N, C-alpha and C positions, 0 to 999 in steps of 0.2 A: 504494500499499499504506499501511497505518497499522499501528502497533505494537499488540501484543496482551499481550506480556510486557515489562516493563522492571523489571529488578532492578538495584539500586544498592548496592554495599558489603554485600551479603547475608550475614549471619553467623548460625550456630546453634552454641553453645557448651554442652556438657554437663558438669556438675560431678560427678565420681565421687570422692568422699572428697576428698583433697587435690589430685587431678589434674583438669585441665581439658581435655576432648576438644573440639578445634576441627573439628567435623564439616563445617561450611562456614565459611570464613575470609575472606570478602570478595569475594563473586562479583557481577561486574557483566555483565549480559547484556541484549541487546535481541533479541526475536523479532517479526517482522513477521506480520500477518494472512495466512494461505494459506501459510505456510512448513511444511516438513516436517523436523523437527530431532530427530536421534538424541543423547542424552545417554549418554556412555561413561565408563569408568574402572574400575579394579580395585576389589575389595571394600576398604572403608574410604576410598574417594576422596571421598565425600560426594554421590555421585549420587542416592541414596535420599532422604537428607535434603533436598537441593535439591529434588528432585520433591515431597516432602511439603509444602514451603513453596509451590511453584508451584501445587499442587493444593489449597491452603488447608487442608490436614490438619493443619499445623503452622505456628507463628508464629515469625518471626526474632528471635534475641536482640538483633540490632542491624541497621541498614540499612532499606531501603524497597523495597517491591514493589508495582507496579501491575499489575492484571489488566483488560485491556479498558478502560482509562481510569480505573478504580477504584483508589485506594490501599488495597489490602487489608491491608497489613501492620499498619494501626492499627484494623482493625474488631474488634467485639466477636465472640464465639463465635456468638451468634445470627445475626449479620450474615453472618459467614463461612459459616455452614451454608447460608444462603440463596443466597450466591454460588456455592457448590459445586454446589447443586441446578439452578441457572439456567444457569451460565456454563460448568461443566465435566463433561465425560463420561469415566468411568474405566474403563479395561480393565485387568484384572489377570492374573497368570500362572495363578491358581487358579480363574478363571471366576467364582467367587463366584454361582453360580445356586441357586435353590431347587429341590432335587431332585425333590419331588413336585408341582411346578407345571409346566404346560405352557410352551413356549417363549415363546408369545403373553403369558401372564400374567407370566413373568419380565421381559419387555420392557416390560409395563405398569407395573411397580412404581414407577419414579421418578414417572410421572403420577399415580399413586395418591396418594402422598406429596405432590405438588403440588396436589391437589384437582381435577384435570382430570376432567369428567363422563365416565361409562362409554363412551358412544358414540364420543366424540372420542378417548379413550384407545385403543380398539380400532382405529379408523382409523388413527392415528399409528403403533401398534405393528405393525399389518400392513404398513404403508407401509415401515418400516425393516426388518422381516424380508424383504420381498420384496427390498429395496436390497441385502442381503448374500447374496441367493440361496437363502433358506429359506422362500419362500412355500408350499412343499409340506411343511414341517415344522413348522408352527405349533402343532399339537395333540400333538406328541410331547414328552415329558419328558426331562430331561437324561440319565438313564441309558440312554435308547433312542437316544442320538446319539453320534456320534464325537467325539473331542476337538476336531477342527476345526470341527465344526458347533456344539458347545458354545460355542467361542470366537466364533464368528460371532453367536450369540444374545447374547453379552456385548457384542460390538461393537454390534449393533442397540439393546440397552438403552442404552448409553452415548450413542448418537446420538439417542435418542427425544424428548430435551428440546431438540434443536436447539442444542447447546452451541457457545460461541464457541471452545472448546478442547477437543481429544480428548487425554487423557493416557493412555499405554499403559506399564504397568511390566512388562517382561520377558513381553510377551504371548505369546511362542512358547516359553517356558520349559518347558512340559510337553507340546510336540508334537513329533512327528518331523519330519525335514527337509523331506520333501515337503509335509506340512501347513503347516509354517512358512512355506515359500515362498508357498503359496496364501494364508494370512492376510496376508502382507506384500503381495502383489499387490492385495489388497482395501484395505489401507491406502493404497497408491499411488493407486487409483482414486478413493477418498474425497478424497484430497488434490488430485487433478486437478479435482474437483468443487468446490474451494474451502475444504475443511476443513483447519483448522490442526491439526497433529499434533505432539505432543512425545513421544518414545519413549525410555524408558530400557532399556539392553541392555548386555550385556558381550560379545556376539558381533559380530564385525566384519562377517560376511556379512549379518546382519541390519541393522546400521546402514548397510550399503551401499545399502539401499532408500530411506533418507533422502535428502533433497537437501543437508543440512548436518549436520556433526558437531561436537558441543561435547565435549571431552575434559576430564575433572576429574582432579586429583590433589592429595591432601592438602588438600581443601577449596577448592581454587583451579582456575580454568580454565587448563589447560596448553596446549590447542590448540583453535582454532575456525576451521573450513575447510568450503567447499563440496566435495561429492563431485566427483570428477574429470569425470564426465559433465555436471555442472552448470556447472562452471567454464568450460567450452568452449562453452556455449550463448551 
């Protein structure tokens, strides 16, 4: 294994008037390629702030962060945008799909932005939709699909650029318990195939699908452990 995420003394402070909010206050974390890690913590623990820095959506106030061997904490905005498009696939709670576009077109979008030719775009988008079990729903639009199907489209879109890292932010937050389990089994299967996944959640049963849990509290890591079934392997 080789590392994909290395955070050293990662801090993010916000100044609100005379007050300083220490959203992340010195996080040290190492994640290896092929891991499935759940980031947990109560509201205000710093997990969303940490996720934004890991996803190159925000830059740290202090500290250093390497993604797949690149020191991204010192990159320009343009370079960060390129890293986001090439190295990271995002899955959000709200799906973020275009309602009037088909599933196929929604999955093609990152490739359009990346300048991939049409024939290759379609091939790769079809491949990822089939991977998540939606080969027969490619021409359907989001309003014609269930919540679970929409989230599977979002997963296919996140994977279409073959990202080194899949980041999922409360991916089951808008789904019922049965559909949530279905989506989490999809993540488990992707991880078995070698996909590195970092998942942010506040739900313990969802975090239980990951192989490792990192709990944040007051901007710091409180606990970092393997899930029980993993520690006995």
